[in-house]
C-alpha positions in Angstrom: 0.1 -0.1 0.1 2.8 2.3 1.1 4.4 1.9 -2.6 1.0 2.7 -4.3 0.8 5.8 -2.4 4.4 6.9 -3.4 3.7 6.1 -6.8 0.1 8.1 -7.2 0.8 11.0 -5.0 3.3 12.6 -7.4 0.7 11.9 -10.6 -2.1 13.7 -8.2 0.2 16.4 -7.4 0.7 17.1 -11.0 -2.8 16.9 -12.0 -3.8 19.3 -9.2 -1.0 21.8 -10.5 -2.2 21.7 -14.2 -6.1 22.3 -12.9 -5.0 25.3 -10.7 -2.9 26.8 -13.9 -5.9 26.4 -16.2 -8.0 28.1 -13.6 -5.9 30.9 -13.1 -5.5 31.3 -16.7 -9.2 31.4 -17.0 -9.6 33.8 -14.1 -6.9 35.9 -15.8 -8.5 36.0 -19.2 -12.1 36.7 -17.9 -11.2 39.5 -15.2 -7.5 40.6 -15.4 -6.7 40.7 -19.4 -6.3 43.8 -20.9 -9.2 42.8 -23.1 -11.5 42.0 -20.2 -13.7 45.1 -20.6 -14.7 44.2 -24.1 -18.1 42.1 -24.5 -17.9 38.9 -26.1 -18.6 35.4 -25.3 -16.8 34.0 -22.3 -15.6 31.0 -24.2 -14.1 32.8 -26.8 -12.1 35.1 -24.3 -10.8 31.8 -22.5 -9.5 29.7 -25.3 -8.9 30.0 -29.2 -10.7 26.9 -29.5 -13.8 28.5 -29.5 -12.8 29.9 -33.0 -11.5 26.5 -33.9 -15.1 25.0 -33.4 -16.5 27.3 -36.1 -13.6 27.1 -38.8 -13.0 23.5 -38.5 -15.4 21.5 -37.1 -18.5 23.2 -38.1 -16.5 24.2 -41.3 -15.9 27.9 -42.4 -18.9 29.0 -40.2 -16.8 31.5 -38.0 -17.7 34.8 -39.9 -21.4 34.0 -39.3 -20.8 33.7 -35.9 -19.0 36.9 -35.9 -22.3 38.4 -37.4 -24.4 36.7 -34.6 -22.0 38.1 -31.8 -22.1 41.6 -33.1 -26.3 41.6 -32.9 -25.5 40.4 -29.4 -22.7 42.4 -27.7 -22.4 45.6 -30.3 -20.0 47.1 -32.3 -16.7 45.6 -30.9 -16.5 42.1 -29.8 -13.7 40.0 -28.2 -13.7 37.1 -30.7 -10.3 35.4 -28.9 -8.3 35.8 -26.1 -6.2 38.5 -27.7 -8.5 39.6 -30.4 -11.1 41.9 -31.1 -13.6 42.3 -34.3 -15.1 45.6 -35.3 -18.6 45.9 -37.5 -18.0 50.3 -37.5 -16.8 50.7 -41.3 -14.7 53.5 -39.9 -12.4 51.0 -38.3 -11.5 49.3 -42.0 -9.7 52.4 -42.7 -8.1 53.0 -39.4 -6.7 49.1 -39.6 -5.4 48.8 -42.7 -4.9 52.1 -44.4 -1.5 53.5 -45.7 0.5 54.8 -42.4 -1.0 52.3 -40.1 1.5 50.9 -37.6 -0.2 47.5 -37.2 1.6 44.5 -38.5 0.1 41.4 -39.7 -0.6 38.4 -37.6 1.9 35.7 -38.1 -0.3 32.7 -36.8 -2.9 33.5 -39.3 -0.9 34.2 -42.4 1.3 31.3 -41.8 -1.4 28.7 -42.6 -1.4 29.8 -46.5 2.3 28.3 -46.6 3.6 31.1 -48.4 5.7 32.8 -46.0 8.4 33.9 -48.9 5.6 35.9 -50.9 4.5 39.6 -50.8 1.4 38.3 -49.4 2.5 35.9 -46.7 5.5 38.2 -45.6 4.8 39.5 -42.0 7.8 41.9 -41.9 6.5 45.1 -43.5 9.9 45.6 -44.9 10.5 42.5 -46.7 6.8 42.6 -47.9 7.5 46.2 -49.4 10.5 44.6 -51.0 9.0 42.2 -52.8 5.9 44.0 -53.9 8.4 46.7 -55.4 9.4 44.1 -57.6 6.4 42.3 -58.3 4.8 45.8 -59.1 6.5 45.7 -62.5 4.7 42.9 -63.4 1.1 44.1 -62.3 1.1 48.0 -62.9 -1.2 49.5 -65.4 1.6 49.7 -67.9 2.4 46.1 -67.9 -1.7 45.5 -68.4 -1.4 47.2 -71.5 0.8 44.9 -72.8 -1.2 42.0 -71.6 -4.5 43.3 -73.1 -4.5 41.2 -76.2 -4.0 37.8 -74.1 -6.8 39.0 -71.6 -8.8 39.8 -74.6 -8.3 36.3 -76.3 -9.1 34.6 -73.2 -12.5 36.2 -73.5 -13.2 35.4 -76.8 -12.2 31.8 -76.4 -14.5 31.5 -73.3 -17.2 33.0 -75.0 -16.5 30.8 -78.1 -16.7 27.6 -75.6 -20.1 28.7 -74.1 -21.3 29.5 -77.4 -20.8 26.2 -78.9 -22.3 24.2 -76.0 -26.0 23.2 -76.3 -26.1 22.0 -72.5 -25.8 24.1 -69.3 -22.3 25.6 -68.6 -21.0 25.9 -65.2 -19.8 29.4 -64.7 -18.4 28.8 -61.4 -15.7 26.6 -63.2 -15.8 28.6 -66.9 -14.9 32.1 -65.0 -12.0 30.6 -62.7 -10.8 28.5 -66.2 -10.0 31.8 -67.9 -8.4 33.6 -65.2 -6.1 30.5 -64.3 -5.3 30.5 -67.9 -4.3 34.2 -67.8 -2.3 33.9 -64.7 -0.5 30.9 -65.9 0.4 32.6 -68.9 1.8 35.5 -66.9 3.6 33.8 -64.7 5.2 31.0 -66.8 4.7 31.8 -70.6 2.3 29.1 -71.0 -1.1 28.5 -69.7 -2.7 25.1 -68.5 -5.4 25.6 -71.3 -7.9 25.0 -68.6 -10.5 26.5 -70.9 -10.1 23.7 -73.4 -10.8 20.8 -70.8 -14.1 19.1 -70.8 -16.7 20.9 -68.7 -13.9 23.3 -67.4 -12.6 20.7 -65.1 -9.0 21.1 -65.3 -7.0 18.9 -62.7 -5.4 22.3 -61.5 -8.3 24.1 -61.1 -10.2 21.3 -59.1 -7.5 20.7 -57.0 -7.1 24.4 -55.9 -10.8 24.4 -55.1 -10.6 21.1 -52.9 -7.6 22.2 -51.2 -9.0 25.5 -49.9 -10.7 24.3 -46.7 -7.5 22.9 -45.8 -6.4 26.6 -44.5 -8.4 26.6 -41.3 -7.1 22.8 -40.5 -3.5 23.8 -40.9 -4.4 27.3 -38.8 -5.5 25.5 -35.7 -3.4 22.2 -36.1 -0.3 23.2 -37.9 1.2 19.8 -37.0 -1.3 17.9 -38.8 0.5 18.2 -42.0 3.1 15.6 -40.9 0.6 13.2 -38.8 -2.0 12.9 -41.8 0.7 10.9 -43.6 0.3 8.2 -41.0 -3.5 8.3 -40.5 -5.5 5.5 -42.0 -7.6 6.6 -45.3 -10.8 5.8 -43.6 -10.1 8.3 -41.0 -10.5 12.0 -42.0 -11.2 10.9 -45.8 -12.0 14.6 -46.3 -8.7 15.5 -45.0 -7.0 13.2 -47.0 -8.6 14.7 -50.2 -7.9 18.1 -49.4 -3.9 17.1 -48.6 -3.7 15.1 -51.7 -5.1 18.1 -53.7 -2.7 20.6 -52.3 0.3 18.0 -52.8 -1.0 18.0 -56.4 -0.9 21.8 -56.9 2.5 22.2 -55.4 4.2 19.4 -57.4 2.4 20.8 -60.5 3.7 24.4 -59.9 6.9 22.8 -59.2 7.1 21.5 -62.6 6.0 24.6 -64.4 8.9 26.3 -62.2 11.4 24.2 -63.2 10.4 24.2 -66.9 10.6 28.2 -66.5 14.0 28.1 -65.0 15.3 25.7 -68.0 13.8 28.2 -70.8 15.4 31.4 -69.1 18.8 29.5 -68.9 18.5 28.5 -72.7 17.1 31.6 -74.1 17.8 34.7 -71.9 17.1 37.2 -74.8 13.4 36.3 -75.6 11.7 39.4 -75.9 8.4 38.5 -74.1 9.5 37.1 -71.0 6.9 36.0 -67.9 7.7 36.9 -64.7 9.3 33.5 -64.1 11.7 34.0 -67.2 12.9 37.5 -65.7 13.4 36.0 -62.3 15.3 33.3 -63.7 17.1 35.1 -66.6 21.2 34.6 -65.9 21.8 38.1 -67.4 19.4 40.2 -65.1 20.7 41.2 -61.8 20.2 39.3 -58.8 16.9 39.6 -57.1 17.2 40.5 -53.7 13.7 40.1 -53.1 13.7 36.2 -54.4 17.1 35.1 -53.2 16.1 31.3 -53.5 13.8 29.3 -55.2 11.8 28.9 -52.0 10.4 32.6 -51.9 9.6 32.2 -55.8 7.7 29.1 -55.5 5.3 30.9 -52.6 5.0 34.0 -54.6 3.9 31.7 -57.6 1.6 29.7 -55.4 0.3 32.9 -53.8 -0.6 34.5 -57.0 -2.3 31.4 -58.5 -4.6 31.1 -55.5 -5.5 34.6 -55.6 -5.2 35.3 -59.4 -8.0 32.4 -60.3 -10.5 32.7 -57.5 -11.3 36.3 -56.7 -12.1 37.5 -60.6 -13.8 34.4 -61.1 -16.3 34.7 -58.1 -17.0 38.1 -59.1 -17.6 37.1 -62.5 -20.1 34.1 -61.4 -21.9 36.4 -58.9 -22.3 39.4 -61.2 -23.3 37.1 -64.2 -26.1 35.9 -62.1 -27.3 39.3 -60.8 -27.3 40.8 -64.4 -29.1 37.7 -66.2 -31.6 37.8 -63.0 -32.6 41.2 -63.7 -34.0 42.2 -67.3 -33.5 46.1 -66.4 -29.8 45.6 -65.7 -29.3 43.0 -68.5 -30.9 45.4 -70.9 -29.3 48.7 -69.7 -25.9 47.0 -70.0 -26.6 45.3 -73.4 -27.9 48.5 -74.8 -24.6 50.6 -73.4 -22.4 48.1 -75.1 -24.2 47.8 -78.5 -24.3 51.5 -78.9 -20.2 51.7 -78.0 -19.4 48.4 -79.7 -21.9 48.4 -82.7 -19.7 45.8 -84.5 -19.0 42.9 -82.3 -16.5 41.0 -84.7 -13.9 43.7 -84.3 -12.0 43.7 -81.0 -12.8 46.4 -78.5 -9.9 48.2 -76.5 -9.9 47.8 -72.8 -9.6 51.9 -72.5 -13.0 52.2 -74.4 -14.6 49.7 -71.9 -13.3 51.5 -68.9 -15.0 54.5 -69.8 -18.5 53.1 -70.3 -20.4 54.0 -67.2 -23.2 51.3 -66.4 -20.5 48.7 -67.4 -18.3 50.2 -64.9 -21.5 50.3 -62.4 -22.1 46.7 -62.9 -18.4 45.6 -62.3 -18.3 47.6 -59.0 -21.6 46.1 -57.9 -20.3 42.7 -58.7 -17.3 43.4 -56.7 -19.4 44.6 -53.6 -21.5 41.5 -53.6 -19.0 38.9 -54.0 -16.7 40.8 -51.5 -13.2 39.4 -52.6 -11.5 38.2 -49.4 -14.2 37.8 -46.7 -11.9 36.7 -43.6 -10.9 39.6 -41.3 -7.3 40.2 -42.1 -5.9 40.1 -38.4 -3.4 43.1 -37.8 -1.5 43.3 -34.4 -1.4 46.9 -32.2 1.9 48.4 -31.6 3.4 48.9 -28.5 2.0 52.4 -28.1 -1.8 51.1 -28.4 -4.1 52.3 -30.9 -7.5 54.1 -31.3 -10.0 52.4 -33.4 -13.6 53.4 -34.1 -13.5 55.8 -31.1 -11.8 53.0 -28.6 -8.6 52.7 -27.2 -7.1 49.2 -28.1 -4.2 48.0 -25.7 -0.7 47.0 -27.7 -0.6 43.8 -28.9 -4.1 43.3 -29.3 -5.0 41.5 -32.6 -7.7 43.6 -34.6 -9.6 43.1 -37.7 -12.7 43.8 -39.7 -14.6 41.8 -42.5 -15.1 43.7 -45.7 -18.5 42.2 -45.7 -19.5 44.5 -42.7 -18.3 47.6 -45.1 -20.2 46.1 -48.4 -23.3 45.5 -46.7 -23.4 48.5 -44.5 -26.8 50.1 -45.0 -25.6 53.4 -44.0 -23.1 53.2 -47.2 -25.2 51.1 -49.6 -28.9 51.4 -49.0 -30.6 48.1 -49.6 -27.5 46.5 -49.2 -28.2 42.7 -50.4 -29.7 44.1 -53.7 -27.7 44.5 -56.8 -28.0 48.0 -57.8 -26.1 49.2 -60.3 -27.4 52.5 -60.2 -26.1 53.3 -56.8 -22.4 53.8 -58.6 -24.0 56.5 -60.9 -25.1 59.0 -58.7 -23.4 62.4 -58.2 -22.4 61.4 -54.7 -21.3 57.9 -55.7 -17.3 59.0 -56.2 -17.4 58.9 -52.4 -18.4 55.3 -52.2 -15.1 54.2 -54.2 -13.3 53.8 -51.0 -15.5 51.7 -49.3 -15.1 49.4 -52.0 -12.8 47.0 -50.4 -12.5 43.8 -52.4 -9.1 44.1 -53.0 -8.4 45.1 -49.6 -6.7 48.7 -49.2 -3.6 50.6 -48.1 0.1 49.2 -48.4 -1.0 45.4 -48.6 -3.7 45.9 -51.5 -3.8 42.9 -53.5 -0.9 43.1 -56.1 -3.0 42.1 -59.1 -5.6 44.9 -58.7 -4.9 46.2 -62.3 -5.1 42.4 -63.7 -8.4 42.0 -62.2 -10.0 45.2 -63.2 -9.0 44.3 -66.9 -10.2 40.8 -66.6 -13.5 41.9 -65.2 -14.1 44.5 -68.1 -13.1 42.0 -70.7 -15.3 39.4 -69.4 -18.6 41.3 -68.6 -18.0 43.2 -71.9 -17.7 40.0 -74.0 -20.1 37.7 -72.5 -23.0 40.2 -72.7 -22.4 41.6 -76.1 -22.0 38.7 -77.7 -24.2 36.0 -75.9 -27.8 35.7 -75.0 -28.0 33.4 -71.8 -30.2 32.0 -69.3 -30.1 30.8 -66.0 -30.7 27.0 -65.1 -32.3 26.0 -62.0 -30.5 28.5 -59.5 -31.6 31.4 -57.4 -30.3 34.1 -55.1 -30.8 31.7 -52.1 -27.7 29.7 -53.6 -25.5 33.1 -53.1 -26.9 33.9 -49.5 -25.3 30.9 -47.7 -21.4 30.9 -48.1 -18.8 29.5 -46.0 -15.8 31.7 -44.9 -12.4 30.1 -46.1 -10.7 33.2 -46.5 -12.7 33.2 -50.0 -16.6 32.8 -49.9 -17.7 29.0 -50.7 -21.2 29.0 -51.4 -23.5 26.6 -49.8 -25.9 26.4 -52.6 -25.6 24.7 -56.3 -23.1 26.2 -58.7 -24.2 28.7 -61.2 -25.1 27.2 -64.7 -26.3 29.0 -67.7 -27.4 28.1 -71.2 -27.7 29.8 -74.4 -31.2 31.5 -74.7 -32.0 29.6 -77.8 -31.5 26.0 -76.2 -33.2 26.9 -72.8 
């Protein structure tokens, strides 16, 4: 008996100490933490697993939970032990604008696996260097050189849709076009996603399958190693997501190696892609990308962002235009008046001057949002004032663009697709609240390319085709999950040429 007591006693003591530690931590976070004065659910204040439950277990539901919390607790909510979320649209500019001293939260950006990219770099100086280099390839001047290629892809997209007598999946069709464009720009060759049957290019499908993996890796970074040892019957979806993610990486590595070989063999090619210029042996050493790893990270980041955001905007906008005869007729009438012979190409500069087309593009961006997850920033050592509240140092803060885009003060009847809201005398002031590409020094690198694609796709689709929606309604867009980008819970938009409807 004496032996049993001496063995159990240390274990009991250790358990008691662990319990005491956790009780002390709970009390500290609830009552003595610098954020204890901000409202929110007690469980969120105690543990980050509150967020994990909605992101991973329920799957992409944390943004919806944040919306519920704001309705219960007001404009500032404590959504984690050291994190606040705002629903006041003025907070967005104070958190993300040029001159903000708030830095990226590494625990969030690490899950994307692109630390070497401009997007993934947490250090502002490193990000600035990489952005300066990449801006050469995504400036407005660079887009003028790419205009003909973007137009060709828009024409090819219309050709594929026009020649089909069956309903077309526009979710995949638009993403196929954007994937072809970004891969040409990066590698000098495209994956020909537009030519795949039903727009089901393997790379495109793998990107979509891998998206939910983001939150799993963020909450459980060690799982990337552990999953290799799990039986396939355990966590089947997880295996599929990892398989897709590895397929994407392997595909991009092959294309990078191909570009490097081409650059070394033909260094004096006139039209060089991003990778050809990075790998060109006669160019000056690129301090932004000193090794292959940051180059790969940048390419992976651009592939993911370049294929999804514009594709989603086009899908949402196409539905709303086709769902409203007045909007569709006004858009088609403007396009016909300024582009009477649709057999001739039309310049991007002409499209950019069309007011109603521009309004349709802006309204499509507003209702598709872009990146819907709050982009977390860390308050500096001096603290900060955000939306009238003093925020203690080292606090993580953020606001989802959905709280700006759907704000009824800025956008009356915010869920309605109303291009006319961008045609009013006062609408110029609304431009600063269109945040689909974020804002400030970390604004999306590809914003000029995205605008060029949007103008071309909307113009060519609606000038050259008369389409009808197939078994789809607005409810399919109302319910989306937050996986950094919105993943809609309803069916995917299908359309068919009017004569086949």
